[in-house]
MDAnalysis code that builds the backbone (N, CA, C; Angstrom):
import MDAnalysis as mda
import numpy as np

u = mda.Universe.empty(576, n_residues=192, atom_resindex=np.repeat(np.arange(192), 3), trajectory=True)
u.add_TopologyAttr("name", ["N", "CA", "C"] * 192)
u.add_TopologyAttr("resid", np.arange(1, 193))
u.add_TopologyAttr("resname", ["UNK", "UNK", "UNK", "UNK", "UNK", "UNK", "UNK", "UNK", "UNK", "UNK", "UNK", "UNK", "UNK", "UNK", "UNK", "UNK", "UNK", "UNK", "UNK", "UNK", "UNK", "UNK", "UNK", "UNK", "UNK", "UNK", "UNK", "UNK", "UNK", "UNK", "UNK", "UNK", "UNK", "UNK", "UNK", "UNK", "UNK", "UNK", "UNK", "UNK", "UNK", "UNK", "UNK", "UNK", "UNK", "UNK", "UNK", "UNK", "UNK", "UNK", "UNK", "UNK", "UNK", "UNK", "UNK", "UNK", "UNK", "UNK", "UNK", "UNK", "UNK", "UNK", "UNK", "UNK", "UNK", "UNK", "UNK", "UNK", "UNK", "UNK", "UNK", "UNK", "UNK", "UNK", "UNK", "UNK", "UNK", "UNK", "UNK", "UNK", "UNK", "UNK", "UNK", "UNK", "UNK", "UNK", "UNK", "UNK", "UNK", "UNK", "UNK", "UNK", "UNK", "UNK", "UNK", "UNK", "UNK", "UNK", "UNK", "UNK", "UNK", "UNK", "UNK", "UNK", "UNK", "UNK", "UNK", "UNK", "UNK", "UNK", "UNK", "UNK", "UNK", "UNK", "UNK", "UNK", "UNK", "UNK", "UNK", "UNK", "UNK", "UNK", "UNK", "UNK", "UNK", "UNK", "UNK", "UNK", "UNK", "UNK", "UNK", "UNK", "UNK", "UNK", "UNK", "UNK", "UNK", "UNK", "UNK", "UNK", "UNK", "UNK", "UNK", "UNK", "UNK", "UNK", "UNK", "UNK", "UNK", "UNK", "UNK", "UNK", "UNK", "UNK", "UNK", "UNK", "UNK", "UNK", "UNK", "UNK", "UNK", "UNK", "UNK", "UNK", "UNK", "UNK", "UNK", "UNK", "UNK", "UNK", "UNK", "UNK", "UNK", "UNK", "UNK", "UNK", "UNK", "UNK", "UNK", "UNK", "UNK", "UNK", "UNK", "UNK", "UNK", "UNK", "UNK", "UNK", "UNK", "UNK", "UNK", "UNK"])
u.atoms.positions = np.array([
    [76.218, 24.738, 36.535],
    [74.986, 25.379, 37.124],
    [75.028, 26.460, 36.911],
    [74.015, 27.427, 37.081],
    [74.241, 28.852, 37.432],
    [74.239, 29.525, 38.148],
    [75.186, 30.219, 38.642],
    [75.764, 30.921, 39.722],
    [74.740, 31.643, 40.375],
    [73.360, 31.724, 39.859],
    [72.568, 32.867, 40.606],
    [71.470, 32.240, 41.679],
    [71.502, 30.573, 40.909],
    [70.583, 29.619, 41.520],
    [71.343, 29.149, 43.303],
    [70.099, 29.892, 44.015],
    [70.409, 29.439, 45.379],
    [69.396, 28.844, 46.365],
    [70.109, 28.371, 47.075],
    [69.011, 27.329, 48.116],
    [68.061, 28.335, 48.781],
    [66.844, 27.821, 49.096],
    [65.985, 28.462, 49.548],
    [65.651, 27.902, 51.148],
    [65.631, 28.266, 51.870],
    [65.321, 27.671, 53.376],
    [64.033, 27.272, 53.436],
    [63.599, 25.830, 53.379],
    [62.614, 25.215, 53.488],
    [61.590, 25.948, 54.336],
    [61.782, 26.819, 55.290],
    [60.711, 27.533, 55.919],
    [59.833, 28.354, 55.263],
    [60.507, 28.453, 54.185],
    [60.454, 29.716, 52.506],
    [59.813, 29.423, 51.664],
    [59.838, 27.951, 51.408],
    [60.109, 27.527, 50.339],
    [58.383, 27.993, 49.758],
    [57.285, 27.603, 50.955],
    [55.695, 28.067, 50.148],
    [55.667, 28.909, 49.684],
    [56.517, 29.790, 50.063],
    [56.583, 31.532, 49.240],
    [56.764, 31.483, 47.766],
    [57.409, 30.458, 47.521],
    [57.891, 30.239, 46.019],
    [56.761, 29.893, 44.957],
    [55.523, 29.226, 45.620],
    [54.220, 28.770, 44.703],
    [53.159, 29.789, 45.292],
    [53.159, 30.452, 46.114],
    [51.642, 30.707, 47.049],
    [51.684, 32.260, 46.794],
    [51.965, 32.388, 45.366],
    [51.359, 33.415, 44.331],
    [50.573, 33.042, 43.083],
    [50.494, 32.019, 43.342],
    [49.407, 31.031, 42.268],
    [50.264, 30.823, 40.645],
    [51.424, 31.309, 40.773],
    [51.785, 30.765, 39.133],
    [51.747, 29.101, 38.926],
    [51.469, 29.530, 36.984],
    [51.114, 28.364, 36.578],
    [52.845, 27.978, 36.714],
    [53.258, 26.641, 36.605],
    [54.227, 25.678, 37.479],
    [54.773, 24.827, 35.960],
    [55.931, 24.225, 35.712],
    [56.458, 23.576, 35.111],
    [56.769, 22.225, 36.069],
    [56.150, 20.978, 35.525],
    [56.031, 19.803, 36.657],
    [56.884, 18.763, 35.681],
    [58.201, 18.745, 36.197],
    [59.436, 17.507, 35.883],
    [59.375, 16.437, 36.286],
    [59.405, 14.950, 35.702],
    [59.471, 13.963, 36.377],
    [60.379, 13.078, 35.924],
    [60.865, 11.685, 36.015],
    [61.885, 10.801, 35.563],
    [61.590, 9.503, 36.106],
    [61.579, 8.616, 35.247],
    [61.423, 7.277, 35.839],
    [61.966, 6.429, 34.777],
    [62.963, 5.647, 35.141],
    [63.875, 4.182, 33.970],
    [63.872, 5.078, 33.111],
    [64.897, 5.739, 33.052],
    [65.448, 6.792, 31.524],
    [63.999, 7.514, 30.622],
    [62.765, 8.026, 31.341],
    [61.933, 8.117, 30.920],
    [62.078, 9.697, 31.174],
    [62.253, 10.795, 30.815],
    [62.394, 12.049, 31.058],
    [60.783, 12.768, 30.650],
    [60.066, 13.574, 31.222],
    [59.200, 14.473, 30.853],
    [58.813, 15.806, 31.828],
    [58.182, 17.138, 31.369],
    [58.054, 17.954, 31.224],
    [56.464, 18.626, 31.113],
    [55.672, 18.717, 32.157],
    [54.516, 19.473, 32.034],
    [53.979, 20.837, 32.300],
    [53.130, 21.118, 32.011],
    [52.593, 22.976, 32.745],
    [51.482, 22.058, 33.495],
    [51.207, 22.893, 34.598],
    [50.082, 22.885, 35.598],
    [49.811, 24.217, 36.145],
    [48.708, 24.472, 36.051],
    [48.100, 25.345, 36.639],
    [47.716, 25.305, 37.667],
    [47.230, 23.946, 38.346],
    [46.772, 24.114, 39.714],
    [47.824, 23.545, 40.389],
    [48.484, 24.325, 40.849],
    [49.710, 24.112, 41.893],
    [49.550, 25.104, 43.044],
    [49.244, 24.213, 44.172],
    [49.515, 25.119, 45.805],
    [49.887, 24.732, 46.907],
    [50.511, 25.439, 47.689],
    [51.232, 25.748, 48.964],
    [50.217, 24.788, 49.971],
    [50.557, 23.966, 50.723],
    [49.678, 23.395, 51.606],
    [49.839, 23.204, 53.346],
    [51.886, 23.639, 53.335],
    [51.661, 23.391, 54.903],
    [53.122, 24.237, 55.295],
    [53.348, 24.402, 56.240],
    [55.131, 24.900, 56.408],
    [56.142, 24.077, 56.807],
    [55.577, 23.261, 58.003],
    [57.060, 22.382, 58.697],
    [56.373, 20.944, 59.117],
    [56.849, 20.153, 57.951],
    [57.822, 19.962, 56.950],
    [56.887, 21.032, 55.741],
    [57.280, 21.653, 54.701],
    [56.935, 22.077, 53.502],
    [56.247, 21.081, 52.474],
    [54.997, 21.926, 52.455],
    [54.101, 20.723, 51.541],
    [53.333, 21.404, 50.175],
    [52.900, 20.757, 49.353],
    [52.399, 21.456, 48.195],
    [51.449, 20.608, 47.839],
    [50.288, 21.009, 46.713],
    [49.353, 19.810, 45.840],
    [49.692, 20.230, 44.597],
    [49.638, 19.447, 43.389],
    [49.380, 19.812, 42.303],
    [48.033, 18.560, 41.666],
    [47.711, 19.225, 40.805],
    [46.519, 18.207, 39.899],
    [47.212, 17.695, 38.783],
    [47.017, 16.625, 38.927],
    [47.772, 15.609, 37.632],
    [46.437, 14.770, 37.007],
    [46.062, 15.103, 35.825],
    [45.171, 14.218, 35.075],
    [45.756, 12.925, 34.885],
    [44.848, 12.066, 34.730],
    [45.297, 10.669, 34.742],
    [45.697, 10.523, 33.010],
    [45.644, 11.150, 32.312],
    [45.957, 10.928, 31.015],
    [47.503, 11.287, 30.443],
    [47.865, 12.346, 31.740],
    [49.747, 12.917, 31.796],
    [50.353, 11.663, 32.052],
    [51.239, 12.034, 30.831],
    [52.207, 10.867, 31.136],
    [53.271, 11.052, 32.332],
    [53.324, 12.856, 32.490],
    [54.101, 12.733, 33.298],
    [53.461, 12.066, 34.711],
    [52.277, 12.320, 35.028],
    [51.579, 11.419, 36.327],
    [51.957, 10.080, 36.214],
    [52.068, 9.398, 35.259],
    [52.762, 8.060, 35.646],
    [54.153, 8.078, 35.731],
    [54.701, 8.806, 35.372],
    [56.406, 8.922, 36.225],
    [56.145, 9.083, 37.613],
    [55.509, 9.909, 37.922],
    [55.497, 10.405, 39.491],
    [54.996, 9.283, 39.835],
    [53.959, 8.501, 39.745],
    [53.364, 7.385, 40.623],
    [54.504, 6.307, 40.665],
    [55.246, 6.119, 39.717],
    [56.487, 5.399, 39.585],
    [57.661, 5.511, 40.214],
    [57.894, 7.057, 40.324],
    [59.114, 7.351, 40.837],
    [58.929, 7.346, 42.220],
    [57.662, 8.323, 42.516],
    [57.623, 8.842, 44.018],
    [58.364, 10.216, 43.808],
    [58.234, 10.767, 43.118],
    [59.305, 12.198, 43.137],
    [58.766, 12.908, 42.073],
    [59.015, 14.117, 42.031],
    [58.835, 15.090, 40.868],
    [59.591, 16.638, 40.831],
    [60.030, 17.296, 40.603],
    [60.321, 18.808, 40.576],
    [59.108, 19.760, 40.222],
    [58.608, 20.664, 40.878],
    [57.982, 22.116, 40.667],
    [58.953, 23.384, 40.289],
    [58.927, 23.922, 39.301],
    [59.589, 24.472, 38.754],
    [58.533, 25.979, 38.776],
    [59.240, 27.379, 38.631],
    [58.431, 28.580, 38.589],
    [58.536, 29.066, 37.582],
    [58.181, 29.088, 36.057],
    [58.392, 29.410, 34.781],
    [58.607, 30.939, 34.513],
    [59.420, 31.593, 33.969],
    [59.334, 32.881, 33.921],
    [58.362, 33.441, 32.381],
    [58.442, 34.888, 32.655],
    [58.082, 35.593, 31.276],
    [58.398, 35.235, 29.993],
    [59.752, 35.163, 29.923],
    [60.215, 34.378, 28.970],
    [60.144, 32.893, 28.254],
    [59.301, 32.296, 29.293],
    [59.196, 30.578, 29.096],
    [57.884, 30.674, 28.933],
    [56.983, 31.576, 28.467],
    [55.661, 31.594, 28.294],
    [55.257, 30.450, 26.733],
    [56.040, 30.639, 25.872],
    [55.881, 29.512, 24.473],
    [56.094, 28.460, 24.797],
    [57.464, 27.894, 26.217],
    [57.665, 26.586, 26.129],
    [57.080, 26.233, 27.322],
    [56.346, 27.124, 28.511],
    [55.337, 26.433, 29.322],
    [53.811, 26.187, 28.158],
    [53.801, 26.765, 27.235],
    [52.400, 26.541, 26.560],
    [52.695, 24.884, 25.875],
    [53.756, 24.978, 25.571],
    [54.149, 24.063, 24.272],
    [53.832, 22.594, 25.526],
    [54.891, 22.736, 26.361],
    [55.025, 21.334, 27.602],
    [53.367, 21.041, 28.050],
    [52.753, 22.075, 27.759],
    [51.474, 21.664, 28.216],
    [50.233, 21.476, 26.885],
    [50.752, 21.589, 26.053],
    [49.466, 20.929, 24.874],
    [50.443, 19.776, 24.432],
    [51.886, 19.622, 24.004],
    [52.198, 18.484, 23.438],
    [51.970, 16.857, 24.456],
    [52.102, 15.908, 24.012],
    [51.976, 14.499, 24.640],
    [52.986, 14.459, 24.197],
    [53.545, 13.544, 25.519],
    [54.965, 12.756, 25.258],
    [54.391, 11.747, 24.670],
    [53.168, 10.346, 25.115],
    [52.908, 9.783, 24.145],
    [52.508, 9.650, 23.336],
    [52.002, 10.651, 22.211],
    [51.836, 11.184, 21.007],
    [52.886, 11.286, 20.475],
    [54.024, 12.301, 21.247],
    [55.280, 12.885, 20.350],
    [56.448, 12.522, 21.370],
    [57.293, 11.006, 21.233],
    [57.841, 10.679, 22.291],
    [59.187, 11.939, 21.927],
    [59.417, 12.933, 21.225],
    [60.867, 13.624, 20.990],
    [59.980, 14.712, 21.284],
    [58.993, 15.053, 22.644],
    [58.319, 16.216, 22.885],
    [59.399, 17.563, 23.734],
    [60.418, 16.950, 23.964],
    [60.820, 17.811, 25.125],
    [62.180, 18.448, 23.901],
    [62.440, 17.641, 22.970],
    [63.412, 18.064, 21.931],
    [62.726, 19.147, 21.445],
    [61.614, 18.690, 20.544],
    [60.534, 19.513, 20.336],
    [60.187, 20.966, 20.773],
    [59.796, 20.772, 21.770],
    [59.397, 22.154, 22.816],
    [60.931, 23.042, 22.537],
    [62.104, 22.264, 22.739],
    [63.147, 22.888, 22.669],
    [63.515, 23.361, 24.515],
    [63.244, 22.580, 25.350],
    [62.946, 22.661, 26.787],
    [64.632, 22.261, 27.373],
    [65.228, 23.602, 27.816],
    [66.602, 23.229, 28.225],
    [66.592, 22.601, 29.594],
    [67.262, 21.506, 29.894],
    [67.758, 20.743, 31.030],
    [68.510, 20.827, 31.495],
    [68.602, 20.458, 33.289],
    [69.570, 20.148, 33.643],
    [69.089, 19.783, 35.082],
    [70.850, 19.041, 35.873],
    [70.733, 18.540, 36.828],
    [71.185, 19.093, 37.901],
    [70.335, 19.126, 38.890],
    [71.252, 19.661, 40.249],
    [72.128, 18.744, 40.997],
    [73.278, 19.055, 41.733],
    [74.152, 18.102, 42.509],
    [73.201, 17.531, 43.205],
    [73.817, 16.389, 43.319],
    [72.680, 15.128, 44.423],
    [71.653, 15.309, 44.464],
    [70.954, 14.971, 43.204],
    [69.346, 15.002, 43.008],
    [69.877, 14.149, 41.834],
    [68.724, 13.419, 41.788],
    [68.205, 12.282, 40.065],
    [66.972, 12.602, 39.605],
    [66.750, 14.020, 39.733],
    [65.696, 14.347, 38.913],
    [66.484, 15.595, 37.915],
    [64.998, 15.937, 37.450],
    [64.893, 16.254, 36.048],
    [64.686, 17.914, 36.073],
    [65.344, 19.187, 35.772],
    [65.131, 20.541, 36.294],
    [65.055, 21.351, 35.019],
    [63.833, 22.197, 34.806],
    [64.346, 23.285, 33.573],
    [65.143, 24.203, 33.940],
    [65.869, 24.465, 33.117],
    [66.990, 25.527, 33.023],
    [65.959, 26.814, 32.642],
    [66.492, 28.367, 33.345],
    [65.664, 29.403, 32.827],
    [64.663, 29.906, 34.148],
    [64.445, 28.958, 34.951],
    [63.089, 29.311, 35.708],
    [63.503, 29.904, 36.825],
    [62.814, 30.708, 37.453],
    [62.990, 31.504, 38.582],
    [63.139, 30.803, 40.293],
    [62.446, 29.743, 40.292],
    [62.321, 28.642, 41.520],
    [62.545, 27.217, 40.902],
    [62.459, 26.548, 42.004],
    [63.062, 24.782, 41.530],
    [62.019, 24.426, 43.188],
    [61.461, 23.498, 42.965],
    [61.233, 22.567, 44.514],
    [61.161, 21.343, 44.066],
    [62.076, 20.341, 44.681],
    [62.248, 18.786, 44.312],
    [61.312, 18.594, 45.944],
    [60.551, 17.637, 45.308],
    [59.422, 17.040, 45.868],
    [58.757, 15.436, 45.892],
    [58.804, 15.331, 47.195],
    [58.505, 13.479, 47.133],
    [56.940, 13.741, 47.416],
    [56.276, 12.586, 46.428],
    [55.071, 12.159, 47.070],
    [54.467, 11.723, 48.538],
    [53.340, 12.170, 49.034],
    [52.809, 11.617, 50.157],
    [51.702, 10.841, 49.966],
    [51.804, 9.763, 49.569],
    [50.882, 8.471, 48.816],
    [49.193, 8.857, 49.710],
    [48.662, 9.356, 48.780],
    [46.887, 9.269, 49.110],
    [46.358, 9.059, 47.941],
    [46.279, 7.594, 47.617],
    [45.882, 6.817, 46.729],
    [44.796, 6.841, 46.486],
    [43.404, 7.316, 47.259],
    [41.986, 7.483, 47.169],
    [41.713, 9.200, 46.266],
    [42.776, 10.090, 47.047],
    [42.853, 11.298, 46.223],
    [43.137, 11.374, 45.192],
    [44.290, 10.630, 45.307],
    [44.811, 10.604, 43.691],
    [44.207, 10.406, 42.638],
    [43.365, 9.361, 42.653],
    [42.419, 8.415, 41.743],
    [41.544, 9.427, 41.630],
    [40.540, 10.022, 42.701],
    [39.298, 10.168, 43.086],
    [39.556, 11.896, 42.371],
    [40.243, 12.286, 42.563],
    [40.787, 13.925, 42.339],
    [42.130, 14.540, 41.642],
    [42.614, 13.446, 41.185],
    [44.050, 13.879, 40.567],
    [44.960, 14.416, 41.298],
    [44.838, 14.817, 42.545],
    [45.084, 15.514, 43.394],
    [46.485, 14.838, 44.355],
    [47.517, 15.435, 44.382],
    [48.829, 14.688, 44.427],
    [49.626, 15.703, 45.374],
    [49.839, 15.306, 46.839],
    [50.159, 15.563, 47.975],
    [51.602, 15.320, 48.118],
    [52.339, 16.612, 48.286],
    [53.837, 16.217, 47.990],
    [54.969, 16.994, 49.358],
    [55.668, 16.162, 49.855],
    [56.501, 16.967, 50.316],
    [57.776, 17.869, 49.989],
    [57.875, 18.936, 49.854],
    [59.161, 19.353, 49.441],
    [60.285, 19.552, 50.074],
    [60.997, 18.715, 49.500],
    [62.683, 18.004, 50.473],
    [63.882, 19.524, 49.773],
    [64.265, 20.089, 49.185],
    [64.732, 20.974, 48.811],
    [64.170, 21.692, 47.812],
    [64.469, 23.407, 47.795],
    [64.430, 24.372, 46.890],
    [65.633, 25.336, 46.951],
    [65.242, 25.969, 45.461],
    [66.350, 27.058, 45.094],
    [65.432, 27.822, 44.466],
    [65.983, 29.231, 44.268],
    [65.676, 30.273, 43.490],
    [66.628, 30.878, 42.864],
    [66.463, 32.061, 41.936],
    [67.345, 32.859, 41.081],
    [67.233, 33.685, 41.842],
    [68.334, 34.096, 42.552],
    [68.418, 35.238, 43.403],
    [68.879, 36.904, 42.719],
    [68.370, 36.491, 41.317],
    [67.980, 38.098, 40.272],
    [66.543, 38.401, 40.731],
    [65.598, 37.446, 41.072],
    [64.343, 38.158, 41.437],
    [63.424, 37.215, 42.808],
    [64.368, 36.260, 43.527],
    [64.222, 35.871, 44.973],
    [65.428, 35.843, 45.661],
    [64.979, 36.853, 46.943],
    [66.187, 36.811, 47.842],
    [65.479, 37.394, 49.214],
    [66.223, 36.883, 50.142],
    [65.538, 37.684, 51.515],
    [64.470, 36.944, 51.842],
    [64.017, 35.652, 51.174],
    [63.402, 34.971, 51.653],
    [61.791, 35.431, 51.163],
    [61.894, 36.140, 50.002],
    [60.657, 36.222, 49.022],
    [60.594, 36.975, 47.844],
    [59.804, 37.292, 46.948],
    [59.876, 37.832, 45.621],
    [59.823, 38.990, 45.576],
    [60.532, 39.659, 44.545],
    [61.039, 40.692, 44.112],
    [60.958, 41.449, 42.875],
    [59.271, 41.002, 42.224],
    [59.466, 40.833, 40.638],
    [59.161, 42.533, 40.224],
    [58.863, 43.530, 41.739],
    [58.736, 44.570, 41.378],
    [59.979, 45.559, 40.808],
    [61.246, 45.029, 41.374],
    [62.299, 45.373, 40.942],
    [63.046, 44.657, 39.905],
    [62.743, 43.781, 39.602],
    [63.672, 43.124, 38.793],
    [63.066, 43.140, 37.455],
    [63.871, 42.769, 36.396],
    [63.677, 43.035, 35.013],
    [62.126, 41.730, 34.894],
    [61.212, 42.424, 34.132],
    [59.980, 42.328, 33.280],
    [60.154, 40.498, 33.171],
    [61.473, 40.086, 32.582],
    [61.597, 38.969, 31.988],
    [61.631, 37.921, 32.615],
    [61.636, 37.979, 34.285],
    [61.909, 37.531, 35.411],
    [60.028, 37.277, 36.207],
    [58.933, 38.025, 35.607],
    [57.622, 37.644, 36.537],
    [57.117, 36.487, 36.294],
    [56.345, 35.850, 36.880],
    [55.768, 34.759, 36.817],
    [54.585, 34.542, 35.945],
    [54.138, 33.552, 35.137],
    [52.882, 33.607, 34.725],
    [51.976, 32.775, 35.132],
    [50.893, 33.083, 34.451],
    [49.224, 32.585, 35.316],
    [48.489, 32.200, 33.852],
    [48.236, 30.847, 33.855],
    [47.469, 30.526, 32.616],
    [45.994, 30.761, 32.824],
    [45.489, 31.183, 31.957],
    [43.702, 31.460, 31.747],
    [43.144, 30.448, 31.142],
    [43.076, 30.363, 29.854],
    [42.961, 29.156, 29.248],
    [43.195, 29.157, 27.782],
    [43.475, 28.403, 26.957],
    [43.503, 28.434, 25.492],
    [44.628, 28.991, 25.230],
    [45.886, 29.064, 25.999],
    [47.344, 29.638, 25.938],
    [47.538, 31.212, 26.266],
    [46.173, 31.866, 27.163],
    [46.062, 32.817, 27.275],
    [46.839, 32.767, 28.708],
    [47.934, 33.434, 28.748],
    [48.823, 33.961, 30.190],
    [48.434, 35.642, 30.694],
    [48.471, 35.715, 31.904],
    [48.960, 36.751, 32.411],
    [50.665, 36.842, 32.873],
    [51.086, 37.918, 33.117],
    [52.343, 38.279, 34.025],
    [52.200, 38.573, 35.166],
    [52.455, 38.575, 36.150],
    [52.255, 38.957, 37.733],
    [52.493, 40.649, 37.598],
    [51.293, 41.322, 37.853],
    [51.250, 42.210, 37.641],
    [52.467, 43.402, 38.552],
    [51.875, 44.763, 39.425],
    [52.567, 45.172, 40.056],
    [52.339, 45.155, 41.309],
    [53.257, 45.698, 42.319],
    [53.365, 44.750, 43.604],
    [52.227, 46.051, 44.526],
    [51.877, 45.670, 45.624],
    [50.869, 46.265, 46.324],
    [50.961, 46.722, 47.464],
    [51.215, 47.706, 48.346],
    [51.416, 46.961, 49.786],
    [50.230, 47.530, 50.996],
    [50.006, 46.478, 51.290],
    [48.373, 46.626, 52.225],
    [48.679, 47.992, 53.136],
    [49.922, 48.275, 53.774],
    [50.319, 49.193, 54.865],
    [49.859, 50.284, 54.160],
    [50.388, 50.255, 52.927],
    [50.415, 52.008, 52.552],
    [49.410, 52.261, 51.647],
    [48.152, 51.862, 51.627],
    [46.831, 51.945, 51.114],
    [45.608, 52.034, 51.970],
])
C-alpha cells in the first residue's frame, strides 16, 4: 500500500467530498468488480458520517451495490481525468473487460473486502442505509462512511491543501460530454 495513504478521522470524512468533486464508485459482489464515475455525490451528515450518490438503474455497479450493501467512493485526481471519463462511459454489461480496457489500477486496503482505485486522493468505504423507495424512485443511495483515507500530499490536518499541492492532485468536476474542470484557486473569506 502507498505510504502516503493515511486514515482520516470519521468526523472529518465529509470534507473529502464536500467540495463537489466527480467521484469514482467501486463495488464488488461474488467475484464481479466494477468502477464507475459519479458526478452527483454529496455529504449528508457528520455523526456518523453519511453521504449520498445517484446511481442510475442501468448501471451494473448499482446492481453490485444492491447485492453487497457496500461500496467505495474515491476522489480521482487531475491526472485521472481520462480514466474517470472511460469508466463513466464504458459499460461492464457491454464490455466485460471494462476495467482492463480502461487500465484501472486497483488495490485492496487491509481489512477491507472492497475494491479501491490507486492514484486517487481520497477513499471512503461505505455501507448502504437501505431506503428502497428513495433508491427506486430517485436513484439516490444513502450510505454511512465506515472508514476513510486520504493521500497526505494533498489532504492533511483535516483539510484539503490543493493550493500548495502539485496540480496533478487537483480534484475534477464533470460538466457534460467529457468536459471537466479542475478545482481552482483557494479564496479565504476572512481576507476578502
